[in-house]
N, C-alpha and C positions, 0 to 999 in steps of 0.2 A: 484379446489381444490381437495386436496388427505386428506385422514384419516390417522392419524398418531399415532400408540401405542407406549409410551415411558415409557419403563419397567425399573427397578433399582436408580429411583428419591428418594432421601432419606425424609420421611414422614416430617422430622423438614423444612426443603428447602422448600418442596412444599407448607407445608401450611402457610410458608410466601408468596411463592410469590402470591399465590392463595389470602392471607388476602390483599396484597399490591394492588393488579389488581381489588380488591372490592372498596377498597378505592381510588382507580382513578373511578373508576362508569364502568371500560371494563372486557369483559370476560378474563379468563385464556387464551381462542383461540388468543385474539388478544395481549395481553400482552406476547406472548409466541412468537407469530411473529414479536412483536417489537423488544423483546430479541435477535430473530435470526439476524435479520436485524441490530443492533446493532453489535453485535458477528461479522457478515460477515464486515462491515462498521472496525470495530477495526481491524480484520486479516489484511485489505485491507492496512490499514496504516502502520501495521506493516511491511509487504513484501514491501513495499514502503521505506520504511525508512533503509531497509538492502538492497536495492537495491542501494540507496544512496551511502551507507555505501560502497558498493561493488565498485563502480567506483571511490569514493574520494580514498580507497585502492589501485586500479588500477594505477589511477595517481601518488600516492605517488612512487608506485614502478616501474612506467614508467615516470619518468618526461619529460616533454618536453622542447625543448631546449628554452630559450628566444630570443625574437626579439624585436628588434624596428623598427619603420616606420619611413623613413625622411619624410620631409615636402611634398617632390615632389611625394613622391610614392603612388600609390594606391594598395590598398589590394583586392583582386580577391576573392572573398568570394567561389567560386567554387572550389580554390585550397585548401582552410582552410577546406570544408568538406570532401574533397578525402582524405587530410592527416589525418581527425579525423576518417574517416572510417578505415583507414587501420590500425592508431594507437589503434583503439579499438576492431577491426577484425570485424565491421560489416560491412553486405553484403547492397548491394542496395535493 
């Protein structure tokens, strides 16, 4: 565990935060830990959605040629993976 000093928090914000923690029956420390975890989680979700947006943008800018498999054709997944790696610039 680490001791942390936070400076520059507005008095009104801290008072409300402390009051809400007390109403829940938890310490300011516990409430702050929960707040930090929620902030980290929301940042991770935001980052992930930006990643998805980047992939969608890439695929729109670099469309794949459409293809149709015949009834007798079999798809080799390894070939598809290699094509995707090259198209997306991924390394093994």
